[in-house]
Each structure stands twice: as structure tokens, then as C-alpha cells.
Backbone as CSV, one residue per row, in Angstrom:
resi,resn,N_x,N_y,N_z,CA_x,CA_y,CA_z,C_x,C_y,C_z
1,MET,-6.905,8.844,-9.493,-6.548,9.796,-8.330,-7.387,11.112,-8.445
2,GLU,-7.994,11.360,-9.782,-8.628,12.707,-9.695,-9.998,12.521,-8.987
3,GLU,-10.541,11.436,-9.159,-11.920,11.019,-8.277,-11.419,11.138,-6.745
4,LEU,-10.509,10.666,-6.177,-10.168,10.877,-5.029,-9.901,12.319,-4.517
5,MET,-9.307,13.004,-5.458,-8.978,14.443,-5.091,-10.381,15.135,-4.979
6,GLU,-11.406,14.782,-5.756,-12.490,15.437,-5.759,-13.292,15.109,-4.573
7,ILE,-13.130,13.841,-3.960,-13.946,13.356,-2.804,-13.287,14.284,-1.760
8,LEU,-12.125,14.173,-1.693,-11.275,15.178,-0.425,-11.708,16.714,-0.576
9,SER,-11.592,17.167,-1.723,-11.812,18.628,-1.867,-13.163,18.888,-1.590
10,GLU,-14.227,18.161,-1.612,-15.450,18.293,-1.313,-15.845,18.501,0.076
11,LEU,-14.649,17.513,0.990,-14.941,17.567,2.384,-14.203,18.799,2.945
12,HIS,-13.347,19.043,2.411,-12.390,20.402,2.817,-11.797,21.317,1.646
13,PRO,-12.661,22.235,1.102,-11.860,22.762,-0.080,-10.892,23.657,0.238
14,GLU,-10.789,23.936,1.520,-9.740,24.887,1.901,-8.358,24.360,2.040
15,VAL,-8.221,22.859,1.774,-6.883,22.189,2.276,-6.258,21.817,0.825
16,ASP,-5.059,21.939,0.870,-4.181,21.598,-0.291,-3.835,20.263,-0.365
17,PHE,-4.604,19.458,-0.750,-4.549,17.930,-0.684,-3.322,17.313,-1.510
18,GLU,-2.823,18.125,-2.440,-1.752,17.767,-3.258,-0.461,17.736,-2.287
19,GLN,-0.502,18.665,-1.395,0.884,19.028,-0.525,0.784,18.512,0.907
20,GLU,-0.490,18.386,1.428,-0.718,18.204,2.969,-0.323,16.770,3.113
21,GLU,0.357,16.474,4.247,0.802,15.051,4.416,0.459,14.635,5.938
22,ARG,-0.241,15.633,6.512,-0.610,15.447,7.908,-2.121,15.437,8.259
23,LEU,-2.844,14.800,7.272,-4.346,15.081,7.426,-4.891,14.586,8.852
24,VAL,-4.479,13.370,9.224,-4.906,12.890,10.444,-4.119,13.366,11.535
25,ASP,-2.748,13.346,11.724,-1.969,13.848,12.759,-1.940,15.206,12.815
26,GLY,-2.296,15.953,11.828,-2.577,17.416,11.903,-3.954,17.831,12.378
27,GLU,-4.676,16.758,12.763,-6.308,17.109,12.839,-7.087,17.820,11.809
28,ILE,-6.685,17.481,10.491,-7.711,18.190,9.368,-8.732,17.169,9.298
29,LEU,-8.394,16.105,9.246,-9.570,15.085,9.140,-10.003,14.445,10.457
30,ASP,-11.400,14.478,10.976,-11.900,13.981,11.845,-12.424,12.891,11.722
31,SER,-12.931,11.871,12.917,-13.540,10.534,12.430,-14.841,10.651,11.437
32,PHE,-15.461,11.624,11.508,-16.550,11.611,10.524,-15.978,11.741,8.937
33,ASP,-14.923,12.676,8.904,-14.534,12.823,7.608,-14.120,11.455,7.199
34,ILE,-13.367,10.770,8.230,-12.814,9.383,7.705,-13.933,8.337,7.220
35,ILE,-15.041,8.413,8.144,-16.090,7.521,7.689,-16.611,7.846,6.326
36,THR,-16.602,9.182,6.019,-17.330,9.547,4.676,-16.368,9.308,3.572
37,ILE,-15.064,9.477,4.057,-13.984,9.257,2.829,-14.067,7.679,2.487
38,ILE,-14.199,6.757,3.501,-14.299,5.243,3.265,-15.673,4.978,2.372
39,SER,-16.874,5.662,2.791,-18.123,5.464,2.113,-17.701,5.746,0.502
40,GLU,-17.399,7.138,0.458,-16.999,7.504,-1.043,-16.076,6.525,-1.875
41,ILE,-15.007,6.018,-0.934,-14.293,5.264,-1.655,-14.897,3.920,-2.071
42,ALA,-15.839,3.376,-1.194,-16.328,2.231,-1.608,-17.378,2.367,-2.812
43,ASP,-18.016,3.614,-2.918,-19.169,3.966,-3.987,-18.212,4.244,-4.999
44,THR,-17.139,4.918,-5.240,-16.422,5.476,-6.273,-15.479,4.412,-6.942
45,PHE,-14.825,3.552,-6.235,-13.786,2.636,-6.667,-14.200,1.241,-6.405
46,ASP,-15.551,0.933,-5.657,-16.128,-0.479,-5.565,-15.059,-1.223,-4.884
47,VAL,-14.567,-0.629,-3.825,-13.773,-1.455,-2.701,-13.898,-1.024,-1.359
48,VAL,-14.001,-2.212,-0.656,-14.433,-2.332,1.168,-12.994,-2.059,1.597
49,VAL,-13.115,-0.981,2.406,-11.860,-0.734,3.288,-11.908,-1.528,4.582
50,PRO,-11.296,-2.395,4.859,-11.227,-3.421,6.061,-10.811,-2.775,7.298
51,ALA,-11.180,-2.906,8.484,-10.948,-2.124,9.779,-9.547,-2.030,9.896
52,ARG,-8.778,-2.994,9.350,-7.213,-3.216,9.474,-6.470,-2.061,8.963
53,GLU,-7.368,-1.597,7.805,-6.572,-0.663,6.870,-7.065,0.851,7.506
54,ILE,-7.899,0.962,8.496,-8.098,2.207,8.881,-7.208,2.676,10.126
55,VAL,-5.907,3.135,9.574,-4.967,3.582,10.434,-4.513,5.060,9.713
56,PRO,-3.863,5.960,10.880,-3.647,7.161,10.428,-2.562,7.284,9.080
57,GLU,-1.714,5.981,9.111,-0.801,6.139,7.893,-1.503,5.991,6.574
58,ASN,-2.669,5.501,6.724,-3.341,5.428,5.214,-4.145,6.481,5.069
59,PHE,-4.370,7.725,6.043,-5.481,8.756,5.774,-4.654,10.001,5.923
60,ASN,-3.393,9.997,5.967,-2.479,11.251,6.269,-2.301,12.050,5.095
61,SER,-2.361,11.362,3.950,-2.245,12.226,2.666,-2.934,11.658,1.565
62,ALA,-3.121,12.255,0.537,-4.034,11.763,-0.509,-3.148,10.647,-1.167
63,GLY,-1.832,10.776,-1.190,-1.033,9.806,-1.914,-1.081,8.371,-1.270
64,SER,-1.184,8.502,0.184,-1.345,7.322,0.983,-2.681,6.535,0.810
65,LEU,-3.629,7.552,0.850,-5.089,7.128,0.519,-5.100,6.250,-0.686
66,TRP,-4.443,6.925,-2.006,-4.560,6.622,-3.108,-3.530,4.974,-3.208
67,LYS,-2.584,4.895,-2.583,-1.782,3.607,-2.491,-2.858,2.622,-1.777
68,MET,-3.576,3.172,-0.841,-4.333,1.999,0.087,-5.649,1.600,-0.951
69,ILE,-5.946,2.491,-1.868,-7.244,2.148,-2.786,-6.525,1.070,-3.803
70,GLN,-5.322,1.552,-4.452,-4.888,0.618,-5.443,-4.644,-0.767,-4.797
71,ARG,-4.177,-0.788,-3.561,-3.796,-2.138,-2.816,-4.987,-3.016,-2.897
72,LEU,-6.319,-2.195,-2.562,-7.565,-2.780,-2.097,-8.280,-3.471,-3.474
73,GLU,-7.822,-2.536,-4.350,-8.307,-2.725,-5.972,-7.581,-4.100,-6.538
74,ASP,-6.218,-4.198,-6.042,-5.582,-5.318,-6.603,-5.795,-6.689,-5.686
75,GLY,-6.439,-6.520,-4.636,-7.045,-7.682,-3.787,-5.915,-7.954,-2.828
76,GLU,-5.102,-7.049,-2.345,-3.962,-7.330,-1.517,-4.573,-7.116,0.130
């Protein structure tokens, strides 16, 4: 989770990613941010984020992103 928090903090250092739960719905993250996050997840965690996983529910909080990464690492 620490690596994910670093990725997010580099994009938006002003955001409290430990508390924020409306990253997409609150328009904190835009489409370019999401593309960057997907790329960084691939590089850092060696997982590919399939198109079906690119939904607001998976990107609204650091926790939901982390759960998605863990699912993808487990091959689900």
C-alpha cells in the first residue's frame, strides 16, 4: 500500500489520500491521472488493469485501488 500512496501523492500532493473517498466522483482525479495511475500500477506491481476494471468504484479511494491491485495480483 505504501507504493500506491507514493504514486497518488506524486500526482496530487495536496490531497489526503488516506481519507478521501471521492477521487473520481469529486473530480479530484481526471482521465489523465487515471491513465498515469494505471501505468504506474503496471510498472510497480506488475499487473495489467483490464478495461473492465476502469470504473469509478475502483478509483474513488486509495483503499478501492488497493483492493483492485490485490485482486489483479491474485489473478481474479
